[in-house]
C-alpha positions in Angstrom: 0.0 0.0 0.0 2.8 2.4 0.9 4.7 1.6 -2.3 1.6 2.2 -4.4 0.8 5.5 -2.7 4.5 6.7 -3.0 4.3 6.2 -6.7 0.7 7.4 -7.2 1.2 10.6 -5.0 4.8 11.1 -6.2 6.0 11.3 -2.6 9.7 12.2 -2.2 11.9 12.3 0.8 12.1 10.1 3.9 9.7 12.2 6.0 6.8 12.2 3.4 7.2 8.4 2.9 7.3 7.9 6.7 4.1 9.8 7.2 2.4 7.7 4.4 3.7 4.5 6.0 2.4 5.4 9.5 -0.9 6.4 8.0 -1.2 3.1 6.3 -0.2 1.1 9.4 -2.8 3.1 11.4 -5.5 2.3 8.8 -4.7 -1.4 8.9 -4.6 -1.4 12.6 -8.0 0.3 12.8 -9.5 -2.2 10.3 -8.2 -5.1 12.3 -9.7 -3.6 15.5 -13.1 -3.3 13.8 -12.9 -7.0 13.1 -11.9 -7.8 16.7 -8.3 -8.8 15.9 -5.5 -7.5 18.1 -2.1 -8.5 16.6 -0.4 -8.4 20.0 -2.9 -11.2 21.1 -2.1 -13.5 18.2 0.3 -16.4 18.8 3.8 -16.0 17.6 4.7 -17.8 14.4 7.6 -20.1 14.2 10.7 -18.5 12.7 11.1 -19.7 9.0 14.8 -20.3 9.4 14.2 -22.5 12.5 11.5 -24.4 10.7 13.8 -25.0 7.6 16.5 -26.3 9.9 14.1 -28.7 11.6 12.8 -30.0 8.3 16.3 -30.6 7.1 17.1 -32.5 10.3 14.0 -34.6 10.0 14.8 -35.4 6.3 18.3 -36.4 7.3 16.9 -38.8 10.0 14.5 -40.3 7.5 17.2 -40.8 5.0 19.3 -42.9 7.5 
């Protein structure tokens, strides 16, 4: 959304892009709140790198 608006509105400079980014984050946060979703209450997802290492370990065990 930010990338689209930066191009569409021809935003230039860090401060203008930062304002756009914050406005977009606020909008998304408001929309989630309207639907009863609080990101801080969601369970943490497993780190993808950790998951990849676990899968490789398990594949190695299966191969043996």
